[in-house]
C-alpha positions, -999 to +999 in steps of 0.1 A: +267-217+033+230-204+038+202-207+011+166-189+011+140-215+016+114-200-007+097-228-028+108-263-011+128-277+019+148-305-003+173-303-033+205-316-047+231-307-021+239-329+010+220-321+040+251-314+063+262-285+039+231-266+036+212-244+061+176-236+054+159-205+065+130-187+060+137-153+037+133-123+056+136-084+042+170-070+057+160-045+086+186-021+076+176-019+038+161+015+028+125+015+032+120+017-005+146-014-006+124-031+015+093-025-006+113-036-041+120-069-024+087-075-012+071-065-044+092-087-066+086-115-042+046-110-046+049-107-085+071-138-089+043-158-079+017-140-102+047-143-132+049-180-123+008-186-125+011-167-159+032-191-174+015-221-161-016-206-178+002-200-212-011-165-207+021-153-231+011-117-235+008-108-198+039-130-186+058-109-209+045-079-198+050-091-162+087-099-173+092-066-184+084-048-152+102-072-134+135-070-149+128-033-147+123-032-108+153-056-099+176-030-121+164-001-103+169-021-069+206-029-078+212+009-083+191+019-051+211-007-029+246+006-046+243+037-027+264+053-054+236+073-069+235+113-063+206+127-042+186+141-073+190+110-089+178+090-064+148+109-059+142+107-095+146+074-095+119+067-067+096+082-083+099+058-114+098+031-088+072+039-072+052+047-103+059+014-118+050-007-087+017+011-082+008+005-120+022-033-119-001-035-087-032-021-105-028-043-135-022-075-118-050-070-094-031-063-059-035-035-037-033+002-038-003+016-021-008+052-009+022+074-004+028+105+008+044+135-014+078+121-015+064+087-024+069+070+011+039+043+020+019+056+047+013+042+079-024+039+087-018+043+124+000+076+121-023+092+093-057+106+099-088+090+083-096+120+062-061+123+051-060+085+044-091+087+020-075+116+001-045+099-004-062+067-019-083+088-040-052+110-054-033+078-059-061+061-080-064+089-099-030+091-110-025+051-119-060+057-140-040+084-161-010+062-161-028+033-172-046+054-201-017+066-214+002+031-216-030+016-234-019+041-262+013+031-265+004-004-272-009-003-308+003-035-322-010-056-296-038-081-305-060-065-286-089-090-291-073-115-267-069-090-240-092-077-212-091-045-225-111-058-259-132-078-235-144-048-223-149-026-249-183-016-255-175+006-287-161-007-319-148+009-356-146-004-394-119+010-411-124+005-449-095+014-468-111+019-506-083+008-531-101+011-566-134+009-583-133-006-622-165-001-640-172+013-677-194+040-669-183+066-692-197+095-672-190+108-633-204+087-603-211+089-570-204+056-547-221+057-513-211+031-493-227+021-457-234-007-434-266-028-438-283-052-419-301-077-442-323-094-422-339-060-407-333-047-442-319-015-424-291+010-429-270+010-401-243+039-407-245+070-428-227+071-460-192+071-469-190+092-500-166+088-531-169+109-560-154+088-591-143+106-623-153+096-658-116+087-667-118+058-639-099+081-610-112+101-581-126+134-588-098+148-567-068+134-580-052+142-541-074+117-530-056+087-551-044+060-531-060+076-498-094+068-498-100+055-460-130+058-441-136+043-405-172+033-395-176+042-358-199+038-327-207-001-335-217-014-300-213-050-292-249-056-300-242-048-334-211-073-333-235-101-329-260-096-355-264-127-376-256-109-409-242-075-416-231-061-450-210-036-468-233-021-496-229+006-521-246+025-541-234+036-575-256+068-586-241+075-623-241+118-627-250+130-665-275+123-688-310+108-684-299+079-709-262+069-713-266+074-752-279+111-751-259+133-767-250+170-765-285+186-768-297+166-741-298+175-703-266+167-679-262+166-641-290+142-635-283+120-607-294+086-622-295+051-604-268+029-622-264-003-601-251-017-567-221-038-549-225-060-516-200-076-496-212-101-465-188-087-439-203-109-409-172-128-404-151-097-402-175-083-379-179-110-358-138-113-357-131-144-376-115-123-404-085-100-394-061-092-420-063-055-430-036-058-460-061-084-477-082-067-504-117-078-510-134-077-543-169-067-541-185-073-572-207-050-590-240-052-604-257-030-630-296-019-628-315-026-661-343-006-677-372-029-678-405-020-694-423-052-683-441-051-649-423-083-642-390-088-632-370-119-633-353-129-598-319-126-611-321-089-625-324-054-608-343-034-624-334+006-628-365+015-609-366-010-580-363+003-546-330+006-532-334-019-501-352-047-527-323-042-547-298-047-519-316-079-507-317-092-542-286-089-547-277-104-511-298-139-517-282-143-553-257-167-550-239-157-577-233-119-596-223-118-633-201-090-627-178-095-657-149-085-640-166-052-627-167-042-590-148-026-559-113-033-540-112-027-504-095-036-471-110-040-441-104-044-404-125-038-373-110-017-348-119-019-308-127+016-292-144+050-303-131+074-329-108+090-301-092+057-291-087+043-326-070+074-333-046+065-306-042+031-308-043+027-346-026+062-359-009+042-386-046+034-403-066+063-389-059+097-387-072+133-391-078+127-431-097+095-425-136+098-433-157+094-401-190+076-409-211+076-378-236+051-367-276+061-373-279+056-336-260+059-305-230+040-295-235+015-266-220+041-242-222+079-238-193+091-219-202+128-202-184+150-225-197+133-254-216+160-276-235+151-306-264+168-328-271+147-362-304+148-377-306+121-403-333+127-430-344+098-453-361+106-488-386+077-484-410+076-511-438+097-532-464+095-552-471+119-579-498+127-604-488+131-642-510+156-650-512+169-684-484+144-693-491+112-711-463+095-690-453+097-653-429+124-641-391+120-638-392+136-603-363+150-587-365+162-549-345+190-540-342+194-502-324+224-480-327+237-447-338+271-438-343+295-408-378+309-398-373+340-421-366+315-451-328+322-452-306+293-465-283+274-443-252+271-460-233+235-463-259+221-440-265+190-456-239+160-457-248+134-485-217+115-470-189+115-449-155+124-470-166+159-482-181+190-470-219+196-465-243+209-496-263+237-493-288+218-516-293+181-520-311+168-550-323+134-553-319+102-576-343+106-608-360+077-617-377+074-650-410+075-659-419+065-621-453+073-609-445+061-572-404+064-567-389+047-536-357+067-527-346+056-496-316+080-499-303+093-464-284+125-455-273+142-425-286+177-416-260+194-389-265+229-377-258+245-346-279+236-314-294+267-308-305+272-346-325+239-344-355+256-326-359+283-358-353+258-387-371+238-410-367+214-440-379+227-472-386+201-501-391+211-539-406+190-566-396+192-602-401+173-634-367+167-652-369+165-690-342+144-707-339+173-734-322+205-722-341+229-738-372+217-723-357+209-691-350+246-687-384+255-691-400+232-661-407+248-632-412+232-596-448+219-595-448+213-558-432+218-521-434+201-492-419+214-455-412+203-419-403+221-388-371+205-368-385+216-336-423+211-320-444+240-305-435+223-271-399+225-275-394+188-285-375+177-315-392+163-342-399+123-332-382+098-349-403+076-375-421+083-407-437+114-417-462+119-446-459+155-457-483+176-476-477+185-509-484+219-520-489+232-552-492+270-565-472+299-569-438+295-573-427+323-555-450+315-522-433+283-524-402+299-515-421+323-491-413+310-454-435+334-439-462+325-461-461+283-456-450+284-420-483+289-410-497+257-431-497+227-416-467+205-428-478+167-420-511+152-429-514+139-392-511+178-382-537+191-411-563+163-396-557+176-359-562+214-370-593+207-391-606+184-369-620+208-337-635+234-360-644+213-389-632+242-413-611+235-442-577+254-441-572+258-476-583+295-479-551+303-453-528+303-489-529+298-529-514+263-521-539+233-523-531+208-501-528+171-519-556+154-494-585+172-516-572+182-552-544+158-561-528+122-554-494+135-548-476+125-517-441+124-503-426+107-472-399+112-453-383+094-422-363+111-396-339+099-367-325+126-343-290+114-327-286+142-307-272+147-268-286+178-263-320+179-283-348+157-266-379+146-279-394+138-247-410+170-232-409+160-197-370+156-200-371+186-217-388+206-189-361+194-160-330+202-186-345+237-189-355+239-152-342+277-146-368+288-176-395+272-158-387+272-123-421+273-111-429+235-123-394+222-107-414+198-087-435+184-114-405+180-138-387+160-111-414+138-105-422+134-141-388+125-148-395+090-133-418+081-161-393+088-190-381+060-207-349+048-198-331+050-231-339+086-233-320+093-200-291+076-205-285+093-235-288+129-216-269+113-185-244+145-178-269+169-184-299+155-164-276+147-132-261+181-136-296+194-132-306+176-103-274+187-083-279+222-096-314+223-085-304+208-050-276+233-044-294+264-060-328+262-047-316+254-011-341+274+008-370+244-006-363+212+013-392+197-010-366+196-037-339+177-017-363+149-018-374+148-051-337+153-063-329+124-040-360+100-052-350+112-090-309+104-081-319+069-065-344+064-098-314+068-124-287+047-106-313+020-104-320+024-141-280+018-144-282-012-123-311-026-146-295-054-167-304-035-199-285-008-190-256-020-171-230-011-197-236+028-186-219+019-149-188+032-165-205+065-175-218+072-139-180+061-127-166+088-153-194+114-144-184+110-105-149+112-111-147+138-137-177+161-136-194+159-106-188+191-086-212+200-062-191+190-031-215+199-006-241+177-022-234+149+006-244+169+033-283+169+015-280+136+004-273+123+039-298+143+054-327+128+031-312+090+040-311+097+075-348+110+072-357+078+051-342+054+077-356+071+106-392+066+091-384+028+082-417+023+099-442+044+081-455+024+048-456+051+026-419+057+028-409+017+027-405+018-011-387+046-012-361+034+016-354+000+001-351+019-034-326+040-020-305+012+000-304-008-035-288+026-050-263+029-016-231+019-036-234+051-058-249+072-034-220+069-012-198+077-040-213+112-039-213+111-002-179+090+003-163+117+020-192+114+045-184+078+054-144+086+059-154+115+085-176+091+102-150+065+106-127+092+116-149+101+144-156+064+157-120+058+153-112+085+177-138+073+202-127+051+234-149+032+260-159+061+278-173+082+247-193+051+238-208+045+273-214+086+274-232+087+241-253+059+253-263+076+284-273+107+266-305+090+256-334+097+274-357+068+268-351+031+258-366+037+225-340+060+218-318+033+227-335+008+205-337+036+172-302+042+174-288+008+176-313-002+146-301+028+125-265+020+131-266-019+127-287-013+094-265+011+083-232-005+092-246-034+075-255-017+042-217-001+042-201-035+049-227-051+019-225-022-004-183-012-008-179+020-002-144+022-014-127+002-042-119-032-039-081-024-042-081+002-016-074-023+011-056+000+041-086+021+036-110-010+038-094-028+067-093+008+086-128+008+082-135-028+092-113-026+124-131+009+135-165-009+129-154-041+145-146-022+176-180-001+176-200-035+169-182-047+201-192-020+222-230-022+213-229-057+220-226-048+259-254-024+253-276-053+242-265-076+269-273-051+294-304-036+283-323-058+262-317-094+270-338-098+302-371-115+297-391-084+302-369-064+280-359-085+250-358-069+216-361-099+191-355-076+160-325-057+175-308-088+183-317-101+149-302-072+135-270-076+154-264-113+145-270-105+107-247-072+106-221-095+126-224-125+103-222-100+074-191-083+087-174-119+093-182-133+060-172-102+040-148-107+010-123-081+024-114-103+052-114-140+038-078-141+042-076-177+024-084-158-012-053-137-008-018-145-017+003-152+014+023-118+013-008-101+016-021-126+044+011-118+064+005-079+058-029-077+072-023-104+102+006-085+113-012-052+110-049-062+120-050-099+128-075-120+114-110-103+126-133-130+117-122-148+148-127-122+168-162-114+159-169-150+156-161-158+191-184-129+201-214-144+179-209-175+197-208-159+231-240-135+222-259-167+210-253-188+244-262-155+260-296-157+249-309-188+272-347-198+268-344-166+238-328-192+213-361-208+202-371-174+187-342-175+165-348-210+151-350-220+123-340-182+108-307-182+124-295-214+109-282-202+073-265-170+090-245-195+113-238-218+089-221-193+068-202-184+097-189-223+103-181-227+066-153-198+072-120-221+064-107-212+097-100-241+118-103-222+152-136-205+141-149-235+130-144-256+162-158-226+182-190-223+162-202-258+151-212-267+185-242-237+180-257-264+160-261-289+183-274-262+210-299-253+184-308-291+182-312-294+218-329-263+222-359-270+196-361-307+208-366-290+244-389-261+237-407-273+205-431-296+223-424-321+194-397-334+210-380-336+177-356-311+159-374-312+123-372-272+114-334-270+123-331-304+102-346-290+070-334-256+073-298-269+076-303-291+046-316-262+028-292-238+032-260-263+036-274-273-001-271-238-013-240-228+005-220-257-010-233-253-046-219-215-039-185-225-037-184-231+001-173-260+022-148-285+018-139-322+030-122-308+062-154-291+072-175-325+065-149-345+090-151-315+113-190-313+115-195-350+118-168-354+145-183-325+168-220-333+161-214-369+172-192-359+201-223-341+214-252-361+205-235-390+221-232-376+255-269-363+253-296-386+272-321-383+244-304-369+215-279-398+211-300-418+184-317-393+164-288-369+167-263-397+156-285-404+128-287-370+118-249-362+119-245-391+095-272-380+073-256-345+071-220-358+065-235-379+038-252-352+021-221-332+024-201-357+005-226-359-025-229-321-025-190-318-026-188-345-055-215-325-073-198-293-071-163-309-081-181-330-109-197-301-123-166-286-136-158-321-153-158-318-189-179-357-188-215-349-185-218-385-176-200-379-144-222-346-138-252-368-144-243-396-122-235-370-090-269-351-101-288-383-095-270-394-061-281-361-049-314-360-060-319-394-046-311-386-011-336-352-014-359-376-025-354-402+004-356-371+026-391-359+009-377-322+000-395-321-029-388-286-034-350-290-037-353-326-057-375-310-081-346-284-088-321-311-094-345-329-114-344-298-139-304-298-139-304-336-149-330-327-176-306-297-190-277-323-187-300-348-209-310-322-233-274-308-242-264-344-249-296-355-270-307-380-245-339-371-251-354-405-238-339-402-206-347-362-204-383-373-209-381-401-181-368-370-161-396-347-164-419-381-157-404-382-119-417-343-115-451-351-135-456-380-108-455-358-079-482-333-088-517-342-081-532-334-117-512-349-146-521-317-168-503-295-143-470-308-156-476-297-195-491-269-215-506-294-242-521-327-235-494-347-255-464-325-248-449-352-221-461-381-240-445-368-271-410-365-254-404-400-257-391-400-290-397-436-307-407-448-272-443-450-283-451-478-260-446-456-230-462-428-250-493-448-251-494-455-215-491-419-206-522-406-229-540-433-217-538-415-178-541-383-198-574-398-216-588-407-184-583-372-167-596-355-199-631-376-204-637-381-165-622-352-146-621-320-169-644-330-197-618-317-223-634-337-255-617-316-277-582-322-262-593-358-257-600-363-296-564-348-303-550-370-279-565-401-292-557-392-328-519-386-316-525-420-301-533-438-329-504-427-349-483-441-321-500-477-330-493-471-365-456-464-358-453-494-335-462-518-366-449-500-392-419-477-384-381-492-382-366-485-347-329-494-340-320-515-310-297-499-288-266-526-276-262-528-240-226-528-224-211-537-187-185-515-179-169-523-145-145-491-131-117-510-108-089-494-089-087-466-060-080-441-089-118-441-098-136-412-077-161-427-052-192-432-069-177-451-096-147-471-078-148-509-080-184-511-092-203-525-123-228-503-146-246-514-174-250-484-204-274-484-226-256-476-260-271-448-286-287-459-318-262-478-339-233-473-315-207-499-319-187-511-289-154-498-306-169-465-304-181-471-269-150-481-259-132-451-273-153-429-260-151-444-227-111-441-226-113-406-238-131-398-206-105-418-186-074-413-206-054-427-180-075-458-177-057-496-185-084-515-206-087-551-191-089-576-216-105-603-201-138-606-190-134-621-161-139-608-126-107-587-115-088-600-083-081-579-049-050-569-065-063-549-093-089-532-069-069-522-045-043-507-069-039-469-070-044-472-109-075-469-130-088-502-148-117-503-173-134-537-181-158-532-208-183-561-230-220-563-245-243-580-226-276-589-237-310-578-221-337-604-205-369-598-221-397-588-197-428-593-212-461-580-199-485-606-182-511-599-207-486-609-237-475-641-223-486-676-242-502-654-270-493-652-306-476-616-305-464-597-336-426-594-337-430-556-344-446-556-307-421-581-289-389-560-305-399-533-282-397-554-251-362-567-261-343-538-254-368-516-233-384-522-198-356-543-191-337-547-157-317-581-160-288-583-184-267-616-192-234-624-204-221-661-212-182-669-206-171-702-218-142-717-197-128-754-194-131-772-164-109-801-156-089-818-183-099-820-218-120-850-228-105-859-264-139-876-269-163-855-257-148-819-256-182-806-241-179-822-212-149-802-197-161-766-218-186-751-194-205-718-202-206-697-171-237-671-179-239-643-154-269-620-150-267-586-140-296-566-124-297-534-122-310-507-096-338-497-121-349-507-153-339-492-190-346-468-202-347-441-172-333-414-159-299-421-168-286-442-194-267-463-173-272-474-138-255-495-115-255-533-108-269-543-078-273-581-080-248-606-099-258-641-102-239-667-119-255-700-132-237-736-140-235-754-171-265-776-164-283-744-157-274-729-187-285-761-210-320-761-190-323-722-199-309-726-235-336-756-244-367-733-227-357-707-247-356-729-279-388-747-272-407-712-266-393-698-300-407-732-314-441-732-297-446-694-307-440-700-343-460-733-346-493-715-330-487-686-352-490-706-383-519-728-371-536-698-362-528-680-394-520-704-426-511-669-446-478-663-427-446-670-449-429-698-445-395-686-442-391-676-407-400-711-399-377-727-425-347-707-408-359-717-373-358-756-382-327-758-398-309-737-371-321-767-347-324-800-366-287-793-380-264-820-367-241-796-353-267-785-330-287-816-326-256-833-318-259-815-285-284-840-272-257-866-271-234-842-255-258-833-229-260-872-222-227-873-219-221-846-196-251-847-171-274-880-179-248-898-161-241-920-128-209-901-123-222-870-127-250-875-102-229-890-076-206-858-076-235-835-079-266-855-060-283-818-054-288-816-095-312-846-101-343-822-102-326-804-128-314-829-148-350-841-151-364-811-161-337-810-186-348-845-200-385-837-201-376-805-221-354-822-247-385-848-246-409-815-252-388-806-282-391-836-303-430-836-310-427-795-316-401-802-341-424-828-355-451-806-358-429-776-371-418-802-400-454-811-407-464-775-412-436-769-433-443-796-455-477-783-459-463-748-471-433-756-490-427-746-524-407-760-554-378-742-540-380-750-504-384-788-513-348-798-512-342-783-480-376-800-465-364-832-474-331-828-457-347-812-424-371-844-427-339-868-428-320-850-402-347-849-379-353-889-385-315-894-378-313-876-350-347-896-334-331-928-339-294-916-322-305-908-291-336-880-290-359-909-290-352-929-257-356-895-238-384-887-258-404-922-251-396-919-215-413-884-215-438-885-242-468-893-220-459-867-192-455-841-220-481-847-243-507-830-225-483-796-218-477-789-255-509-773-265-500-780-300-521-806-310-562-814-308 
């Protein structure tokens, strides 16, 4: 009985009945069956991971594909299928495998026409390359088809949504309820309230007076999609759907039959905040949203209240006012809509959401370009906004009711039919009439329409605006004629399109017939700017040119519009236009190519396809002039670099699409290669250095244009054997020719390796290239050894280039087998072996060949060799780590300083960078230490210093590995601890550059946790490194102010700054500001309330904790008002598997060595450490309070325990108080909220009694002295202190002290405590006169309310003297009376 050994080697069956063997593919199986078997195994691993990671959608997708393959495999293996059905099934199987491999991130499988996998050893390089291209295109097309079928998936959670750059908003207009009584137009658009800017064009709904759509067929079918929204639109802080309601009818609603009809009048607005929908927080296409309607009101007063919107207010201010209002009194009137955000452009959403968006859906485009403009996307929209005007009332008593009529005409005056689009959903109109504002001198319209005309007609067309007063009386209105006109040309004289922005047009007046004669007015300036430019040179007035009078001189009339061109064919840049029209202006090609690199990037990416087409057409059609080849190459590099910029990096797919679908200049690679070779060949020419660097950066895409060239080169190299290489080298006439050839080859190979010419999933092609390059590089190493190794002919740069090429090859991602699945790893090793070992061993041999030249590569080669040793391949590591010792030895022998400091510093720097970047592991640390120690201990002079260095590097690696591991931990406290460990290491090694970097990482962690005090202390460490304090802050009190409520620390720092300002930089103004700030600090200390933090001792016991916590005790400084319960909860949340200890006693070895986690936590009291200048002085409590919880490094915890049997007469005699003092590594507060305990001391009950008496006496002495010096102090604190000491429960302690310590028995058992007993007696004796003086002062200050308390205190004190205290006091009074310092 046999079972395949796939996952583990143990199971539920008896071992004697089971034989385990490795699963293998059956050799006799059909090739397709073998491929199916290996594919299913590889997919199964990924399928399992998807399940573990809870990626349900992808898991089910892979499940469906797997089940399909399993079923097809069984059909193929059955051998019952007819030949034609087998062939058809084979196509389905290979298509499914290839598709599945792509979406799972596996390698591309290349096949022949019959679906059989190509053997790279039996296939030419070019055929292999073309097979990769064909397979990649086929799979891309299949994926596009597959995407369109997945309509109902929640795409937002999938990678497809995450990579989407264009979005659309679907709007379904359900109903509009409003009692107007006339027809209306509803104009909906997207609006940014923060910028007061319309984002999209309008969606127009025409609503009838009967409360239904004007076109009855649109009932229940009013849908629109707002397209071209980019990811930047989705992150706007606020975005609104706004609707302007325009009434179409009489001037006023009350007007009758004899009044003018058909006027467009402002009526109201409706606004909805759709930010949550746009941000993806709300997604329910079925939900109907109500948008309340707010009506405009005619207000004659110049003052408009904030909650009322006036009929004549500008549209943007109306919208902003409604958005700002909390409530709208809509009276049930408004719109009902449903909304949904859709990923993709119009074509994509029509495919993916065909149940929502079809051809009848109105399309409202963004007034601007989407984030990505794919090649083939053609757009030519001109947006015109009627902004505002000012019109003289003339002979009228009141301002005019101005209506603007806009139309589009050609140069002959012919009207362009239906060229103006007021809103999506309707065909265009030939004339657009504006809203009429009633009796307004300065109407503000903000009405935007779209002008759409053929691209070839734009140069001939202009916009005409006529202005007419509209009367409410129909009879008068018929007699009104246009009183003025304005116009603007769509294209400038230089061929560029009208610039975006606002334009102040001239309002011409005069003969109505001439107003309509284009030939008459087109010769005149259309804008005020143009008129000023034409008048300026000659100083002449242009009025005589026509019977029109410009507004500037004769009237106050003005009119302003704004335009926005959204066109992929019409540019507003004259330099780009010259390039795009290069055929009609061939004499200026060189000039235009140079000017292209000055064009703004945003303009180029809009016309990317046309620009690239122009470049390649120039290169191919102007082949006789090589000058153009270089200019085109430079321009191409410029464009690729532009798209590589972070600002335009989302255009990468556009460039990919161009290369894949639109690039057709197949012979361009010849010219591009020629130019590139020329630049590389002249690398030493300083004038071309910058161009070369730019070209090298752009190689990734340059090679996409010349990808076939790389395949050709690989094919040639693949066919070369040893003879060919030797013969080729021998053809070079001079040594310099060989140097140039090798230099160029090494640079080219390194760039090809680094730029990834082929896609990552072209595994076969990449491995083929690597194998060919490896063989070539190994051939060239013999040339290096033969010609350029001896002392006379050594070429440093050539060897340097070799080493960097070899390291780049070895560390390339395509060769890192550990990162691949087991199946892929096995395939590569079986076919190609581990090429890293081959090149790595060669690097080792070449290094040792250098001999005395090695010192020239130190420290420069330390980093590259470190990269090699960090590759996780055991044999490679063992072979290359000894190079480090060789470098140490080399520097020690040849540097003249008899040390290896250069090597040491470089290794530490590079090790920090590499480990933080993800390289290195525990095995590397162990092996590095082992090999370095082995070599150093054998060396006569390096045995001591080398061993120290090896252990130092091992310690650094341990810290760095801990840091890297913990950086992914959710616990920021652990991350802070590791960061401090690392920065302390660098501080000790005096590596300030790295030390400062970690300081700022620690600062960032603190600010994230709002530990601002600790963040300030961290910054202070950097400040202390600087020679001048002012260098660390831009303002004088920046760092001082960072200490939040730690005003004492801020004062200290401000004093240092003050000295610098006064005596070094003489900044008296800064000094004055600083002193004012310091004054507020002093005031805050005396007046402001400051909560005192609690301190907690936390012990982490057990082997389950990481090394930096294991079996250690830390003191934690709690946050303000943080209770022990809260702190405990936070602690256990951080270590959910830890067990909380209930005892505060130190744990035994059993717990410390346990594999579990135990946490011990209890409150400790800080030991105040007063500055020397405060001692024995009457310091106010407000000042002392700071030092009770700050500038502290010692903490105490008292633990009661019983020693011996309980004494019924004196319980105190056997009840001992053990007080433990914890001393931390650093004082609080500091750069962390916790520090490790470095010293623990425990004191006996006798010592505890002495300290208790000392502390009590100090309190009495301080308060008595304060009252002696200041008789105005309140008596209540003194009352409380005396009552607490004289109370019998406390005073009984004297007797208990006598029974416990003042006995012969105790002295016999503890003879070493004789001096301490005498000291305790002295302290008791000292307390009696202090209490007596305190009670005396209390008696002098007592009030009637305090008299009973004072009498009680006096009686208790007298009784205490009689019962025991007096004896001790009398013995020692003579000694102590002089020590008290209280009485004169």
